[in-house]
N, C-alpha and C positions, 0 to 999 in steps of 0.2 A: 795902697798897692795890694795889700792882701786880698781885699774884696774883689780886685780885679785879677785874682790868680797870678800875681807877679810875686811868687813866693821868694825867689832868690833876692830880688831887690828889697822886698819887705823885711827879709831876714837880716840883710846887711844894715838897713836903716835902724832896725830895732836893736841890733848889736851895738851900734854906735850911740844909741840913746841909753845904753845900759839896761835894756830890757831883755836879758838873755833867755828867760822863760818864754816869752812870746816869739823870740827868734827861733828857739828850738821847735816851737809849734809850726812855724813857717817851714823849717827845715823838714819836718815830718810830712807836710802836705807836699813839699817838693819831691820827697822820695817817692810818694804815691804817684805823682804825676809822671815821674821818670819811668816807674814800673809800668804804667798804663801805656806809655809810648814804645815800650819794647814789643817787637813782633811776637805773635804767638808761635811763629816758626822756630824761635829760639826759646823754647819753653823753660829750659833749666835757668837761663838767665832772668826770664820774666818771674819765675817762682821765687828765685833768690831775691829779687828786687822787692817783690810784694811781701815776703817775710821780713825783710829789713825795714820796709815802711810799717808793717804791723807792730814790729818790736818798738819802733820809734813812737808810734801812737800810744802803745801800752805804757811806755815810760812817761810819756806826757800826761797820761791819765793818772798814773801813780804819783806824779809830781804836782798834780793840781792842788791848789789850796783847798782845804775842806769846805770853805764857803762857797766854792765854785762847783757845785754838784752837777749842774747841767753840762758844764764844760768836760768834767770827767766822764760822764756818761757818753757824751758825744765822741770822745776819743776812743773809749772802749768800743763803741759801735763801728768806728771807722777801722779800728784794728780787726774787728770781726769781718768787715768786708775784704780787707786786704788778705787776711788769712783764708777766706773763701776763694778769692782769686787764685791764691797759691795752692789751693786744694788741700790745705791743712785743716781738715774739717773739725777736728778735736779742739784745736786751738781757736778756731772760729766760734765753735759753740761756747767755749769758755769765755771768750771776749763778749759775745752777745749777752750771755748770762750776766756778766759784770756790768754791761750796759743796761741791765734790767730789761732786755728784749728777749723774753723767755720763748716766744713763739719761734724767732729766728734761731735761737740757740738750740732748742729741741729739734728743729728741722735740720740744722747743720749736723748735730749728732746723728740723726736718722740717716742722712745722706752719706755720712761716713761710716755707718754701720756700728756706732758706739751706742748700743741699745741700753746698756746699764746707765750711762750718763743721761740718755734721753729720758729714761723712766724716772731717774732722780730729779730731773727739772720738772717733769710733769708732776711728780708726787709733791715736791716742795712749793711749786708756784701755780698749780692748776686754777686756783681762784682768781688769778689775774690773766690767765691766758685765754685765748680765743677758744670757745667751746668745741667748735668744729674741728679745729687742729688737735686739741686734746683728744677728741674721740677717734680721729683717724690714726694718730700716732699710738694711741693705746691699742687699737685693733692690730696695728703693725707689730707692736711689741708682743702681744699675745701670740700672733702667728709665729714670730721669730722664736720665742721661748718654747712653744709647742714643738716647733721643728727641732730645736736643740735637744729637748728631752726625748722626742721620738727618735731621732737620729742616734742618740746615746742609748737607745733601747731602755728607756726609763732608768737612766742613770741615777744613783743616789742624789737626793736633793731635788728631784724633779716632781716628786709627789707631794 
């Protein structure tokens, strides 16, 4: 049932089987499907639904057994996607980084104009990131920080 995206039915079946962790995973996917089904015309409700789904996936990632590394990373990645849909780009960047998807995390931070976080991701993980992305984002950061210093008329700390 889960593989056929029948999450509500899979959740009930897993709950009856005493597999509450797996049922909770189905519930998280169900929340994401409900969020996707909400019209973009009702953006506040859609954002709220995607944030709820993202939080559910984050909880599932945190509750994953230590031996299920791939599962944990996948849940963080889906949380990042949900936060991106909700336009909570700081949380999206953090979730992508927890999923070890540093390119996507840095891009989310850049899109949300969280330049300090973006630079931190690049500084810590540039060896595993796409070289082209690192170069583009580094150039964006340089321009941003130059503008900040220039607009501040060379405020203390800019030199």
